[in-house]
C-alpha positions as CSV (number, residue, x, y, z in Angstrom):
1,M,74.1,47.0,208.9
2,Q,73.0,48.2,205.9
3,P,69.4,49.6,206.0
4,D,67.8,46.9,204.0
5,E,69.1,44.3,206.0
6,R,67.6,46.3,209.2
7,D,64.5,46.7,207.9
8,K,64.2,43.2,207.2
9,E,64.8,42.0,211.0
10,L,61.6,44.5,211.9
11,S,58.6,43.0,213.8
12,P,55.8,41.9,211.3
13,L,53.4,44.9,212.7
14,Q,56.0,46.9,211.8
15,N,56.9,45.0,208.5
16,T,53.5,45.9,207.3
17,P,53.2,47.5,203.8
18,K,52.4,51.4,204.5
19,C,48.6,53.0,203.1
20,D,47.0,55.7,202.5
21,A,44.7,57.6,205.1
22,R,41.9,57.2,203.4
23,E,42.3,53.2,202.5
24,K,42.6,52.8,206.1
25,M,39.0,54.7,206.6
26,Q,37.6,52.0,204.0
27,L,35.8,49.3,206.1
28,P,34.6,46.0,204.7
29,V,31.3,45.9,203.3
30,P,29.1,42.0,203.0
31,A,28.9,40.9,199.4
32,S,24.8,40.9,200.4
33,Q,24.6,44.6,201.4
34,P,24.8,47.4,198.9
35,L,26.8,50.4,199.6
36,I,23.6,52.7,198.7
37,A,20.9,52.3,200.4
38,D,17.2,51.9,199.0
39,M,15.7,55.3,200.0
40,S,12.5,53.3,197.9
41,N,12.2,51.3,201.1
42,P,12.1,53.4,204.5
43,L,12.0,50.4,206.4
44,P,16.0,49.0,207.0
45,P,17.1,45.9,205.5
46,P,16.7,42.5,207.3
47,L,19.9,40.9,209.8
48,S,21.8,38.9,208.6
49,E,22.8,35.2,210.7
50,E,26.0,36.5,209.9
51,M,25.1,39.9,211.7
52,S,23.4,39.0,214.6
53,P,24.9,36.4,216.5
54,M,23.5,37.8,219.8
55,M,19.7,37.3,218.4
56,R,20.9,33.4,217.5
57,E,22.1,33.0,221.1
58,N,18.4,35.0,222.5
59,P,15.6,34.2,220.1
60,P,12.6,36.4,221.1
61,P,9.9,34.7,222.8
62,R,7.4,33.6,220.7
63,R,3.7,34.8,220.9
64,R,1.7,32.3,222.9
65,G,-1.8,34.8,223.0
66,R,-2.5,32.9,219.4
67,K,-3.0,29.7,221.2
68,W,-5.4,30.5,224.2
69,L,-7.5,32.5,221.1
70,W,-8.0,29.6,219.1
71,I,-8.7,27.4,222.5
72,L,-11.4,30.3,223.0
73,L,-12.6,30.0,219.6
74,F,-13.0,26.1,219.9
75,V,-15.1,26.3,222.8
76,S,-17.2,29.3,221.5
77,L,-18.0,27.4,218.0
78,F,-18.9,23.9,220.4
79,A,-21.3,26.0,223.0
80,N,-22.8,27.6,219.6
81,A,-23.5,24.0,218.1
82,V,-24.6,22.4,221.5
83,L,-26.8,25.7,222.1
84,A,-28.5,25.3,218.2
85,I,-29.5,21.4,218.2
86,W,-30.7,22.2,221.8
87,V,-33.0,25.1,220.4
88,R,-33.9,22.2,217.8
89,L,-35.1,19.8,220.0
90,Q,-37.1,22.2,222.3
91,S,-39.2,23.4,219.2
92,A,-39.3,20.1,217.5
93,G,-43.1,18.3,217.6
94,K,-46.3,19.9,217.8
95,P,-46.8,21.5,221.2
96,D,-49.7,19.5,223.6
97,E,-52.4,21.3,224.7
98,N,-52.4,20.3,228.2
99,S,-48.7,20.6,228.3
100,S,-47.8,23.4,231.3
101,P,-44.9,25.5,231.9
102,F,-44.4,23.7,235.5
103,M,-42.7,20.9,236.6
104,E,-42.6,19.4,240.2
105,H,-40.4,20.6,242.8
106,Y,-40.0,18.8,245.9
107,L,-40.2,20.4,249.2
108,S,-40.6,17.7,252.1
109,G,-41.8,14.3,252.8
110,N,-41.5,11.2,251.1
111,R,-39.7,11.7,247.7
112,T,-40.9,8.7,246.1
113,S,-44.0,8.8,247.3
114,D,-46.8,8.1,245.1
115,D,-49.1,10.1,247.1
116,K,-48.8,13.9,246.5
117,I,-49.7,17.3,248.5
118,A,-49.5,20.7,246.1
119,V,-48.7,23.2,247.5
120,I,-49.9,26.3,245.7
121,R,-48.7,30.2,247.2
122,V,-50.9,33.5,246.4
123,E,-48.0,36.1,247.9
124,G,-48.0,39.9,247.5
125,F,-50.3,42.2,245.8
126,I,-52.9,40.0,243.4
127,G,-53.8,41.7,240.5
128,T,-53.8,40.3,236.8
129,H,-50.8,42.7,235.5
130,G,-47.1,41.6,236.0
131,K,-45.1,38.5,234.5
132,S,-46.7,35.8,234.2
133,Q,-45.5,32.1,233.1
134,V,-48.3,31.4,231.3
135,G,-48.5,34.4,229.1
136,Q,-51.4,36.2,230.5
137,D,-53.4,37.6,233.6
138,G,-50.2,38.1,235.6
139,M,-50.1,35.9,239.3
140,V,-53.7,34.7,238.6
141,G,-52.9,32.9,235.6
142,D,-50.4,31.1,237.0
143,I,-52.0,29.8,239.6
144,R,-54.8,29.5,237.5
145,E,-52.6,27.1,235.8
146,Q,-51.2,25.3,238.7
147,L,-54.7,24.3,240.0
148,R,-55.5,22.8,236.8
149,V,-52.3,20.9,236.8
150,A,-52.9,19.8,240.6
151,Q,-56.5,18.8,239.8
152,E,-55.8,17.0,236.8
153,D,-52.8,14.4,238.5
154,A,-54.4,11.9,240.2
155,G,-51.2,11.7,242.2
156,V,-52.2,14.4,244.1
157,K,-54.5,14.0,247.2
158,A,-54.8,17.3,248.3
159,I,-53.4,21.1,248.3
160,V,-52.1,23.4,250.8
161,L,-53.1,26.9,248.8
162,R,-50.1,29.0,251.0
163,V,-51.7,32.7,251.3
164,D,-49.5,35.9,252.1
165,S,-51.4,38.9,250.8
166,P,-53.0,41.8,251.9
167,G,-55.4,42.0,248.9
168,G,-55.6,43.8,245.4
169,E,-57.4,43.9,242.7
170,V,-61.3,43.0,243.2
171,L,-61.8,40.7,240.0
172,A,-58.7,39.4,240.4
173,S,-59.1,38.0,243.9
174,D,-62.7,36.8,242.8
175,E,-61.0,34.8,240.1
176,I,-58.4,33.3,242.4
177,Y,-61.3,31.9,244.7
178,R,-63.6,30.6,242.2
179,A,-60.9,28.6,240.8
180,V,-60.2,27.3,244.6
181,K,-63.7,26.8,244.4
182,E,-64.1,24.5,241.4
183,V,-60.8,22.2,242.6
184,R,-62.8,21.8,245.7
185,D,-66.5,21.3,244.7
186,V,-66.4,19.8,241.1
187,H,-63.2,18.1,241.2
188,K,-63.7,17.1,245.2
189,K,-60.3,17.6,245.9
190,P,-59.7,19.4,249.5
191,V,-58.1,22.6,249.5
192,I,-56.7,23.5,252.9
193,C,-55.7,27.2,253.3
194,S,-52.6,27.9,255.1
195,M,-52.0,31.7,256.0
196,G,-49.0,33.3,256.5
197,S,-48.0,36.9,258.1
198,L,-50.9,38.7,255.8
199,A,-54.4,37.2,255.0
200,A,-56.0,40.2,254.4
201,S,-59.1,41.7,252.3
202,G,-58.3,40.3,249.2
203,G,-55.8,38.0,250.8
204,Y,-59.2,36.6,252.9
205,Y,-61.3,36.8,249.9
206,S,-59.4,34.5,248.1
207,A,-59.2,32.0,250.7
208,M,-62.8,31.4,250.7
209,G,-62.5,28.6,248.5
210,A,-60.8,26.4,250.4
211,S,-61.9,23.8,252.3
212,Y,-60.5,24.1,255.9
213,I,-58.6,27.4,256.8
214,I,-55.7,27.4,259.1
215,A,-54.2,30.9,260.7
216,D,-50.8,31.3,262.9
217,E,-52.1,33.1,265.9
218,L,-49.9,36.1,264.7
219,T,-51.6,36.0,261.4
220,I,-53.2,39.4,260.2
221,T,-56.2,38.6,258.7
222,G,-59.8,40.4,258.0
223,S,-60.2,43.3,256.5
224,I,-63.3,42.8,254.9
225,G,-63.8,45.7,252.5
226,V,-64.1,47.6,249.3
227,I,-61.8,50.4,248.8
228,M,-60.8,53.2,245.9
229,E,-59.4,56.7,245.8
230,T,-58.5,59.4,244.1
231,F,-56.3,62.4,244.1
232,N,-57.9,65.7,244.4
233,Y,-54.9,68.7,243.2
234,K,-57.4,71.5,242.4
235,G,-55.7,73.6,245.3
236,L,-52.8,73.3,244.0
237,F,-53.3,73.5,240.1
238,E,-54.8,77.2,241.6
239,K,-51.4,78.3,243.4
240,I,-49.3,77.4,240.1
241,G,-51.7,78.6,237.4
242,V,-52.5,75.5,235.4
243,K,-56.5,75.1,234.6
244,T,-57.5,71.7,232.5
245,L,-59.8,71.5,229.5
246,V,-61.8,68.6,229.0
247,F,-64.7,67.9,226.5
248,K,-67.2,65.1,227.4
249,S,-70.3,63.6,225.8
250,G,-72.0,63.4,229.8
251,K,-71.6,64.5,233.1
252,F,-70.2,61.5,234.6
253,K,-67.4,61.1,231.9
254,D,-64.8,62.6,234.0
255,L,-65.7,60.8,236.9
256,L,-62.5,61.4,239.6
257,N,-61.5,64.4,237.7
258,G,-59.1,65.2,240.4
259,D,-58.8,69.4,239.4
260,R,-62.4,69.7,240.3
261,D,-64.7,68.9,243.7
262,A,-66.7,65.9,243.1
263,A,-70.6,66.7,242.7
264,P,-72.6,65.4,245.1
265,E,-74.0,62.9,242.5
266,E,-70.7,61.7,241.7
267,I,-70.0,60.8,245.0
268,E,-73.2,59.1,245.1
269,L,-72.5,57.0,242.4
270,V,-69.3,55.6,243.2
271,Q,-70.5,55.0,247.0
272,N,-73.4,52.9,245.1
273,L,-70.8,50.9,242.8
274,V,-68.2,50.2,246.1
275,N,-71.6,48.5,248.5
276,E,-72.0,46.8,245.5
277,T,-68.6,45.2,245.7
278,Y,-68.5,45.0,249.3
279,E,-71.9,43.3,249.4
280,K,-70.7,40.3,247.3
281,F,-67.4,40.1,249.8
282,L,-69.9,40.1,252.4
283,R,-72.4,37.6,251.0
284,I,-69.3,35.1,250.0
285,V,-67.8,34.9,253.5
286,A,-71.6,34.2,254.6
287,R,-71.7,31.6,252.7
288,E,-68.4,30.0,253.1
289,R,-67.8,30.2,256.9
290,K,-71.8,29.7,257.7
291,L,-72.1,33.4,259.6
292,D,-75.6,36.0,259.5
293,P,-75.2,38.3,256.7
294,D,-76.7,41.3,258.7
295,S,-74.2,40.3,261.7
296,L,-71.2,40.5,259.7
297,R,-72.2,44.1,257.8
298,N,-73.2,45.3,261.3
299,G,-70.3,43.6,262.8
300,I,-67.0,42.6,262.0
301,A,-67.4,43.4,258.1
302,D,-66.6,47.1,258.2
303,G,-62.7,47.0,257.2
304,R,-61.3,46.2,260.6
305,I,-58.4,43.3,260.7
306,F,-57.8,40.7,263.1
307,S,-54.9,38.8,264.8
308,G,-55.5,35.2,263.9
309,K,-56.3,34.1,267.2
310,Q,-59.2,36.3,267.2
311,A,-60.3,35.5,263.9
312,L,-60.9,32.1,265.1
313,A,-63.0,33.1,268.0
314,I,-65.3,35.1,265.7
315,K,-65.0,31.8,263.0
316,L,-63.1,33.9,260.7
317,V,-60.6,30.9,260.6
318,D,-60.9,26.9,261.6
319,E,-58.3,26.6,263.4
320,N,-54.7,28.0,264.5
321,G,-51.6,26.2,263.3
322,T,-48.3,26.9,261.3
323,F,-47.6,25.7,257.7
324,Q,-46.5,22.3,259.0
325,D,-50.0,21.6,260.7
326,A,-51.9,22.6,257.6
327,I,-49.6,19.9,255.6
328,K,-50.7,17.4,258.0
329,K,-54.0,18.7,257.8
330,A,-53.9,18.0,254.5
331,E,-52.8,14.5,254.6
332,K,-55.8,13.5,256.8
333,M,-58.3,15.3,254.0
334,G,-56.4,13.6,251.7
335,G,-56.4,9.9,253.1
336,V,-52.7,9.3,252.9
337,T,-49.5,9.3,255.1
338,N,-46.5,10.2,254.7
339,A,-46.9,11.8,250.9
340,K,-44.5,13.7,249.1
341,V,-44.8,17.6,249.5
342,M,-44.3,19.6,246.6
343,D,-44.6,23.1,244.5
344,Y,-44.5,23.8,241.0
345,V,-41.8,25.7,239.7
346,V,-40.9,26.7,236.0
347,P,-37.4,25.6,234.9
348,S,-34.9,27.2,232.8
349,S,-35.1,27.5,229.4
350,L,-33.5,29.6,226.8
351,L,-36.1,32.3,226.9
352,S,-35.5,33.2,230.3
353,F,-31.8,32.7,230.0
354,L,-32.3,35.8,227.0
355,E,-34.8,37.5,229.4
356,M,-31.9,37.4,232.0
357,F,-29.9,39.6,230.3
358,A,-32.9,41.8,228.5
359,E,-33.6,42.4,232.3
360,S,-30.1,43.6,233.2
361,R,-30.1,47.1,231.3
362,S,-29.1,50.2,233.1
363,P,-30.9,51.0,235.8
364,K,-33.5,53.9,235.4
365,I,-33.3,56.6,238.1
366,E,-37.0,57.0,239.4
367,L,-38.5,60.1,241.2
368,N,-41.6,59.3,243.3
369,V,-43.1,61.6,245.9
370,T,-45.8,59.9,247.0
371,P,-45.9,57.1,248.7
372,E,-45.8,53.0,247.7
373,R,-49.5,53.0,248.8
374,M,-51.0,55.9,246.7
375,Q,-49.7,54.5,243.1
376,L,-53.1,52.6,242.9
377,Q,-54.9,52.8,239.8
378,K,-57.0,55.4,239.8
379,G,-61.0,54.2,239.4
380,K,-60.1,50.8,240.5
381,L,-62.2,48.6,242.8
382,Y,-59.8,47.3,245.8
383,Y,-59.9,44.6,247.8
384,L,-57.1,45.9,250.0
385,S,-55.9,47.1,253.1
386,L,-53.9,49.8,252.4
387,H,-52.9,50.6,256.2
388,L,-51.0,47.1,255.5
389,F,-49.6,47.4,251.7
């Protein structure tokens, strides 16, 4: 067989035309991709669909976070719109001079009854400082406002004054007493005092304006008296080498100065002030409880405390009983039965909502080296049982 005929009988693979080695190394390049990279663009060119069959079979997951972002944005805009409308409605119109921040809160009894028994609370330290719902005079301002609302409400047939307090400032206790007495005497509404676990000193003073006083047998009450205190740190200053330099216009101007001993005339001056305040307390107790002032002065009105049972025996209260007994007595004196028992609360508002966030600041660390009872203001008179506070 001739060589030419033998070549023709070879397989197609063997019959392929011969090429140079450099031609074998050259790969076909798609027309859409240049042979030389563009160095001005550091990012690689996007892959075409012809070069990424796996991407067509497994597409990248869609970003679902954007959906929730839009939902949250819509909810936020809607909430802000509702809040703006609410504030607009709250501020619309002129405020009523007789309006009150307090609203009725049902406690017990017949919810649908038109006859009501109002419960007003005197709890904790009695003072004109601290938070107030009416914007002034602290808890005294709140109690006075609640009494005003109750006395002007024809549906309120009687008031229960719930006292659970060791006392407090002289003036604050006297203001509560006078406000309660006005409801009783001027507006002719019965006020029944219900004493809790503690109604001593200024707490007892406040109860004197009530028409009737009920104390539990285990109530601590009494403590008829006045107190004022200060510190004497003269010895401490001498030990650490500290002196105070005082410039004053008169000899009593630095009264109760703690870095020196009190002069005899200073002690006499302060004691006379305490005695004068004590005499007012004593006269009010004698008049309201129909007791002899001299017997009080020389007997039980020396600051001592009594149980509710002892107080009944010496006529400081009218009856031993519970809070429910006081409610029944209020219904009886108010001439009603099965009345609605309620108290007064302040409803939630935008201001209280914002104050909640304002008060949630980072906590402060305070170091107190004196007992709680020592934090009374120097030079202030108190109807207060310090051993109970």
